[in-house]
Gaussian input, Z-matrix of N, CA and C with variables (Angstrom, degrees):
# hf/3-21g

backbone

0 1
 N
 C     1     B1
 C     2     B2     1     A1
 N     3     B3     2     A2     1     D1
 C     4     B4     3     A3     2     D2
 C     5     B5     4     A4     3     D3
 N     6     B6     5     A5     4     D4
 C     7     B7     6     A6     5     D5
 C     8     B8     7     A7     6     D6
 N     9     B9     8     A8     7     D7
 C    10    B10     9     A9     8     D8
 C    11    B11    10    A10     9     D9
 N    12    B12    11    A11    10    D10
 C    13    B13    12    A12    11    D11
 C    14    B14    13    A13    12    D12
 N    15    B15    14    A14    13    D13
 C    16    B16    15    A15    14    D14
 C    17    B17    16    A16    15    D15
 N    18    B18    17    A17    16    D16
 C    19    B19    18    A18    17    D17
 C    20    B20    19    A19    18    D18
 N    21    B21    20    A20    19    D19
 C    22    B22    21    A21    20    D20
 C    23    B23    22    A22    21    D21
 N    24    B24    23    A23    22    D22
 C    25    B25    24    A24    23    D23
 C    26    B26    25    A25    24    D24
 N    27    B27    26    A26    25    D25
 C    28    B28    27    A27    26    D26
 C    29    B29    28    A28    27    D27
 N    30    B30    29    A29    28    D28
 C    31    B31    30    A30    29    D29
 C    32    B32    31    A31    30    D30
 N    33    B33    32    A32    31    D31
 C    34    B34    33    A33    32    D32
 C    35    B35    34    A34    33    D33
 N    36    B36    35    A35    34    D34
 C    37    B37    36    A36    35    D35
 C    38    B38    37    A37    36    D36
 N    39    B39    38    A38    37    D37
 C    40    B40    39    A39    38    D38
 C    41    B41    40    A40    39    D39
 N    42    B42    41    A41    40    D40
 C    43    B43    42    A42    41    D41
 C    44    B44    43    A43    42    D42
 N    45    B45    44    A44    43    D43
 C    46    B46    45    A45    44    D44
 C    47    B47    46    A46    45    D45
 N    48    B48    47    A47    46    D46
 C    49    B49    48    A48    47    D47
 C    50    B50    49    A49    48    D48
 N    51    B51    50    A50    49    D49
 C    52    B52    51    A51    50    D50
 C    53    B53    52    A52    51    D51
 N    54    B54    53    A53    52    D52
 C    55    B55    54    A54    53    D53
 C    56    B56    55    A55    54    D54
 N    57    B57    56    A56    55    D55
 C    58    B58    57    A57    56    D56
 C    59    B59    58    A58    57    D57
 N    60    B60    59    A59    58    D58
 C    61    B61    60    A60    59    D59
 C    62    B62    61    A61    60    D60
 N    63    B63    62    A62    61    D61
 C    64    B64    63    A63    62    D62
 C    65    B65    64    A64    63    D63
 N    66    B66    65    A65    64    D64
 C    67    B67    66    A66    65    D65
 C    68    B68    67    A67    66    D66
 N    69    B69    68    A68    67    D67
 C    70    B70    69    A69    68    D68
 C    71    B71    70    A70    69    D69
 N    72    B72    71    A71    70    D70
 C    73    B73    72    A72    71    D71
 C    74    B74    73    A73    72    D72
 N    75    B75    74    A74    73    D73
 C    76    B76    75    A75    74    D74
 C    77    B77    76    A76    75    D75
 N    78    B78    77    A77    76    D76
 C    79    B79    78    A78    77    D77
 C    80    B80    79    A79    78    D78
 N    81    B81    80    A80    79    D79
 C    82    B82    81    A81    80    D80
 C    83    B83    82    A82    81    D81
 N    84    B84    83    A83    82    D82
 C    85    B85    84    A84    83    D83
 C    86    B86    85    A85    84    D84
 N    87    B87    86    A86    85    D85
 C    88    B88    87    A87    86    D86
 C    89    B89    88    A88    87    D87
 N    90    B90    89    A89    88    D88
 C    91    B91    90    A90    89    D89
 C    92    B92    91    A91    90    D90
 N    93    B93    92    A92    91    D91
 C    94    B94    93    A93    92    D92
 C    95    B95    94    A94    93    D93
 N    96    B96    95    A95    94    D94
 C    97    B97    96    A96    95    D95
 C    98    B98    97    A97    96    D96
 N    99    B99    98    A98    97    D97
 C   100   B100    99    A99    98    D98
 C   101   B101   100   A100    99    D99
 N   102   B102   101   A101   100   D100
 C   103   B103   102   A102   101   D101
 C   104   B104   103   A103   102   D102
 N   105   B105   104   A104   103   D103
 C   106   B106   105   A105   104   D104
 C   107   B107   106   A106   105   D105
 N   108   B108   107   A107   106   D106
 C   109   B109   108   A108   107   D107
 C   110   B110   109   A109   108   D108
 N   111   B111   110   A110   109   D109
 C   112   B112   111   A111   110   D110
 C   113   B113   112   A112   111   D111
 N   114   B114   113   A113   112   D112
 C   115   B115   114   A114   113   D113
 C   116   B116   115   A115   114   D114
 N   117   B117   116   A116   115   D115
 C   118   B118   117   A117   116   D116
 C   119   B119   118   A118   117   D117
 N   120   B120   119   A119   118   D118
 C   121   B121   120   A120   119   D119
 C   122   B122   121   A121   120   D120
 N   123   B123   122   A122   121   D121
 C   124   B124   123   A123   122   D122
 C   125   B125   124   A124   123   D123
 N   126   B126   125   A125   124   D124
 C   127   B127   126   A126   125   D125
 C   128   B128   127   A127   126   D126
 N   129   B129   128   A128   127   D127
 C   130   B130   129   A129   128   D128
 C   131   B131   130   A130   129   D129
 N   132   B132   131   A131   130   D130
 C   133   B133   132   A132   131   D131
 C   134   B134   133   A133   132   D132
 N   135   B135   134   A134   133   D133
 C   136   B136   135   A135   134   D134
 C   137   B137   136   A136   135   D135
 N   138   B138   137   A137   136   D136
 C   139   B139   138   A138   137   D137
 C   140   B140   139   A139   138   D138
 N   141   B141   140   A140   139   D139
 C   142   B142   141   A141   140   D140
 C   143   B143   142   A142   141   D141
 N   144   B144   143   A143   142   D142
 C   145   B145   144   A144   143   D143
 C   146   B146   145   A145   144   D144
 N   147   B147   146   A146   145   D145
 C   148   B148   147   A147   146   D146
 C   149   B149   148   A148   147   D147
 N   150   B150   149   A149   148   D148
 C   151   B151   150   A150   149   D149
 C   152   B152   151   A151   150   D150
 N   153   B153   152   A152   151   D151
 C   154   B154   153   A153   152   D152
 C   155   B155   154   A154   153   D153
 N   156   B156   155   A155   154   D154
 C   157   B157   156   A156   155   D155
 C   158   B158   157   A157   156   D156
 N   159   B159   158   A158   157   D157
 C   160   B160   159   A159   158   D158
 C   161   B161   160   A160   159   D159
 N   162   B162   161   A161   160   D160
 C   163   B163   162   A162   161   D161
 C   164   B164   163   A163   162   D162
 N   165   B165   164   A164   163   D163
 C   166   B166   165   A165   164   D164
 C   167   B167   166   A166   165   D165
 N   168   B168   167   A167   166   D166
 C   169   B169   168   A168   167   D167
 C   170   B170   169   A169   168   D168
 N   171   B171   170   A170   169   D169
 C   172   B172   171   A171   170   D170
 C   173   B173   172   A172   171   D171
 N   174   B174   173   A173   172   D172
 C   175   B175   174   A174   173   D173
 C   176   B176   175   A175   174   D174
 N   177   B177   176   A176   175   D175
 C   178   B178   177   A177   176   D176
 C   179   B179   178   A178   177   D177
 N   180   B180   179   A179   178   D178
 C   181   B181   180   A180   179   D179
 C   182   B182   181   A181   180   D180
 N   183   B183   182   A182   181   D181
 C   184   B184   183   A183   182   D182
 C   185   B185   184   A184   183   D183
 N   186   B186   185   A185   184   D184
 C   187   B187   186   A186   185   D185
 C   188   B188   187   A187   186   D186
 N   189   B189   188   A188   187   D187
 C   190   B190   189   A189   188   D188
 C   191   B191   190   A190   189   D189

   B1=1.4589
   B2=1.5143
   B3=1.2967
   B4=1.4547
   B5=1.5244
   B6=1.2956
   B7=1.4628
   B8=1.5290
   B9=1.3452
   B10=1.4657
   B11=1.5334
   B12=1.3105
   B13=1.4664
   B14=1.5205
   B15=1.3090
   B16=1.4702
   B17=1.5221
   B18=1.3394
   B19=1.4609
   B20=1.5267
   B21=1.3347
   B22=1.4645
   B23=1.5295
   B24=1.3217
   B25=1.4666
   B26=1.5259
   B27=1.3322
   B28=1.4699
   B29=1.5201
   B30=1.3423
   B31=1.4604
   B32=1.5275
   B33=1.3216
   B34=1.4695
   B35=1.5253
   B36=1.3224
   B37=1.4620
   B38=1.5253
   B39=1.3330
   B40=1.4621
   B41=1.5239
   B42=1.3289
   B43=1.4648
   B44=1.5221
   B45=1.3106
   B46=1.4618
   B47=1.5226
   B48=1.3252
   B49=1.4626
   B50=1.5195
   B51=1.3198
   B52=1.4612
   B53=1.5222
   B54=1.3037
   B55=1.4623
   B56=1.5137
   B57=1.3217
   B58=1.4523
   B59=1.5219
   B60=1.3043
   B61=1.4610
   B62=1.5256
   B63=1.3032
   B64=1.4627
   B65=1.5233
   B66=1.3169
   B67=1.4687
   B68=1.5271
   B69=1.3198
   B70=1.4649
   B71=1.5241
   B72=1.3252
   B73=1.4639
   B74=1.5264
   B75=1.3141
   B76=1.4676
   B77=1.5272
   B78=1.3317
   B79=1.4661
   B80=1.5227
   B81=1.3329
   B82=1.4654
   B83=1.5290
   B84=1.3302
   B85=1.4628
   B86=1.5150
   B87=1.3210
   B88=1.4663
   B89=1.5178
   B90=1.3238
   B91=1.4695
   B92=1.5246
   B93=1.3218
   B94=1.4677
   B95=1.5191
   B96=1.3262
   B97=1.4638
   B98=1.5240
   B99=1.3323
   B100=1.4660
   B101=1.5269
   B102=1.3356
   B103=1.4630
   B104=1.5268
   B105=1.3296
   B106=1.4707
   B107=1.5267
   B108=1.3243
   B109=1.4715
   B110=1.5202
   B111=1.3257
   B112=1.4628
   B113=1.5261
   B114=1.3294
   B115=1.4644
   B116=1.5122
   B117=1.3325
   B118=1.4635
   B119=1.5216
   B120=1.3283
   B121=1.4686
   B122=1.5208
   B123=1.3368
   B124=1.4668
   B125=1.5237
   B126=1.3207
   B127=1.4600
   B128=1.5299
   B129=1.3280
   B130=1.4662
   B131=1.5171
   B132=1.3388
   B133=1.4636
   B134=1.5312
   B135=1.3327
   B136=1.4669
   B137=1.5250
   B138=1.3204
   B139=1.4642
   B140=1.5261
   B141=1.3257
   B142=1.4653
   B143=1.5241
   B144=1.3300
   B145=1.4672
   B146=1.5292
   B147=1.3085
   B148=1.4660
   B149=1.5262
   B150=1.3248
   B151=1.4643
   B152=1.5244
   B153=1.3327
   B154=1.4690
   B155=1.5236
   B156=1.3437
   B157=1.4648
   B158=1.5334
   B159=1.3174
   B160=1.4718
   B161=1.5268
   B162=1.3330
   B163=1.4682
   B164=1.5295
   B165=1.3326
   B166=1.4572
   B167=1.5347
   B168=1.3315
   B169=1.4706
   B170=1.5269
   B171=1.3302
   B172=1.4521
   B173=1.5442
   B174=1.3339
   B175=1.4574
   B176=1.5392
   B177=1.3274
   B178=1.4629
   B179=1.5155
   B180=1.3221
   B181=1.4729
   B182=1.5288
   B183=1.3457
   B184=1.4702
   B185=1.5277
   B186=1.3161
   B187=1.4645
   B188=1.5232
   B189=1.3333
   B190=1.4630
   B191=1.4863
   A1=109.57
   A2=113.80
   A3=118.42
   A4=109.19
   A5=115.04
   A6=120.82
   A7=109.98
   A8=116.95
   A9=120.81
   A10=111.05
   A11=117.33
   A12=121.38
   A13=110.41
   A14=116.54
   A15=120.89
   A16=109.86
   A17=116.24
   A18=120.66
   A19=110.79
   A20=117.72
   A21=121.21
   A22=111.14
   A23=116.37
   A24=119.97
   A25=111.00
   A26=117.05
   A27=120.95
   A28=110.11
   A29=117.48
   A30=120.45
   A31=111.46
   A32=116.53
   A33=120.33
   A34=110.40
   A35=117.23
   A36=121.19
   A37=111.10
   A38=117.20
   A39=121.07
   A40=111.76
   A41=117.20
   A42=121.11
   A43=112.84
   A44=118.35
   A45=122.42
   A46=109.34
   A47=117.23
   A48=121.04
   A49=112.59
   A50=118.79
   A51=120.81
   A52=110.86
   A53=117.46
   A54=121.21
   A55=111.36
   A56=116.00
   A57=120.48
   A58=110.68
   A59=117.17
   A60=121.08
   A61=110.46
   A62=117.42
   A63=121.17
   A64=110.18
   A65=116.58
   A66=120.31
   A67=110.00
   A68=116.93
   A69=119.80
   A70=111.43
   A71=116.54
   A72=119.78
   A73=111.15
   A74=117.09
   A75=120.46
   A76=110.58
   A77=117.09
   A78=120.45
   A79=110.36
   A80=116.83
   A81=120.08
   A82=110.65
   A83=116.85
   A84=120.36
   A85=112.09
   A86=116.70
   A87=120.49
   A88=112.06
   A89=116.35
   A90=119.73
   A91=111.62
   A92=116.64
   A93=119.97
   A94=110.15
   A95=116.88
   A96=120.64
   A97=111.07
   A98=116.89
   A99=120.30
   A100=111.02
   A101=116.58
   A102=120.01
   A103=111.61
   A104=116.68
   A105=120.62
   A106=110.40
   A107=117.13
   A108=120.36
   A109=110.34
   A110=117.21
   A111=120.89
   A112=110.67
   A113=116.13
   A114=119.64
   A115=112.64
   A116=117.28
   A117=119.77
   A118=112.09
   A119=116.93
   A120=119.87
   A121=110.12
   A122=116.22
   A123=119.69
   A124=111.59
   A125=116.92
   A126=120.76
   A127=110.61
   A128=116.59
   A129=120.62
   A130=112.00
   A131=116.15
   A132=120.08
   A133=110.80
   A134=116.67
   A135=120.32
   A136=110.94
   A137=117.38
   A138=121.05
   A139=109.87
   A140=117.32
   A141=120.42
   A142=111.09
   A143=116.78
   A144=120.09
   A145=110.34
   A146=117.02
   A147=120.52
   A148=110.99
   A149=117.42
   A150=120.70
   A151=110.20
   A152=116.87
   A153=120.03
   A154=111.36
   A155=117.70
   A156=120.46
   A157=110.56
   A158=115.40
   A159=119.04
   A160=111.78
   A161=116.57
   A162=120.34
   A163=110.46
   A164=116.15
   A165=120.35
   A166=110.73
   A167=116.35
   A168=119.87
   A169=110.80
   A170=117.10
   A171=121.17
   A172=112.18
   A173=116.50
   A174=124.08
   A175=112.52
   A176=115.84
   A177=120.73
   A178=110.64
   A179=115.51
   A180=121.90
   A181=108.23
   A182=117.31
   A183=120.23
   A184=112.53
   A185=116.72
   A186=122.70
   A187=109.40
   A188=115.76
   A189=120.10
   A190=112.15
   D1=136.26
   D2=178.10
   D3=-96.61
   D4=169.23
   D5=178.80
   D6=-62.81
   D7=-38.62
   D8=179.77
   D9=-62.87
   D10=-40.95
   D11=179.77
   D12=-64.83
   D13=-43.19
   D14=178.59
   D15=-64.43
   D16=-42.89
   D17=179.97
   D18=-61.60
   D19=-43.71
   D20=178.24
   D21=-63.07
   D22=-41.29
   D23=-179.62
   D24=-64.75
   D25=-40.81
   D26=179.77
   D27=-67.19
   D28=-43.42
   D29=178.79
   D30=-63.95
   D31=-40.44
   D32=177.83
   D33=-62.92
   D34=-42.51
   D35=178.41
   D36=-64.47
   D37=-40.07
   D38=-179.19
   D39=-66.37
   D40=-33.92
   D41=-179.62
   D42=-82.24
   D43=-15.66
   D44=-177.47
   D45=-73.37
   D46=114.23
   D47=-177.67
   D48=-81.80
   D49=-18.50
   D50=178.42
   D51=-64.06
   D52=-38.55
   D53=178.07
   D54=-63.04
   D55=-39.01
   D56=178.93
   D57=-65.32
   D58=-39.45
   D59=179.06
   D60=-62.90
   D61=-41.39
   D62=178.65
   D63=-62.55
   D64=-42.22
   D65=179.05
   D66=-63.98
   D67=-41.31
   D68=178.54
   D69=-61.34
   D70=-43.28
   D71=177.71
   D72=-64.23
   D73=-38.24
   D74=179.54
   D75=-65.22
   D76=-42.66
   D77=178.46
   D78=-65.23
   D79=-44.64
   D80=178.98
   D81=-61.84
   D82=-42.45
   D83=177.71
   D84=-62.04
   D85=-39.85
   D86=177.73
   D87=-64.35
   D88=-41.86
   D89=178.72
   D90=-66.09
   D91=-40.24
   D92=177.91
   D93=-64.77
   D94=-42.22
   D95=178.46
   D96=-61.73
   D97=-43.43
   D98=178.90
   D99=-62.62
   D100=-40.32
   D101=179.27
   D102=-65.32
   D103=-40.83
   D104=179.16
   D105=-65.38
   D106=-43.10
   D107=179.03
   D108=-62.63
   D109=-44.00
   D110=178.67
   D111=-62.62
   D112=-42.88
   D113=179.34
   D114=-62.36
   D115=-45.07
   D116=179.53
   D117=-68.63
   D118=-33.20
   D119=176.53
   D120=-63.62
   D121=-46.40
   D122=178.20
   D123=-65.62
   D124=-38.74
   D125=177.91
   D126=-63.12
   D127=-41.42
   D128=178.78
   D129=-62.11
   D130=-41.22
   D131=178.73
   D132=-65.67
   D133=-39.58
   D134=179.21
   D135=-67.28
   D136=-40.29
   D137=178.76
   D138=-65.21
   D139=-43.16
   D140=178.46
   D141=-61.10
   D142=-41.75
   D143=179.10
   D144=-63.20
   D145=-41.72
   D146=-179.61
   D147=-67.48
   D148=-40.86
   D149=177.75
   D150=-62.47
   D151=-41.85
   D152=178.28
   D153=-64.20
   D154=-35.21
   D155=175.89
   D156=-64.08
   D157=-43.08
   D158=179.20
   D159=-65.62
   D160=-41.01
   D161=178.57
   D162=-64.39
   D163=-42.75
   D164=179.22
   D165=-63.72
   D166=-36.29
   D167=178.62
   D168=-66.00
   D169=-26.75
   D170=178.32
   D171=-94.36
   D172=9.53
   D173=179.79
   D174=61.67
   D175=39.88
   D176=178.42
   D177=-104.20
   D178=-174.59
   D179=177.47
   D180=-93.85
   D181=123.97
   D182=-178.21
   D183=-59.62
   D184=150.15
   D185=177.61
   D186=-73.37
   D187=158.06
   D188=-178.49
   D189=-79.84

């Protein structure tokens, strides 16, 4: 491969908008995944707190 061939390939890749669209979808998917994980983590903590309140109301030993 010559420098000219590499340069043409890089320029062609830079001008290709389909690649950019794929990257945008990947970033959006990552952000959505992070939001879902954060939401379920917070939901799990809230459920655990509520279960411990119910156990305490029944004079039991709270869950870990």
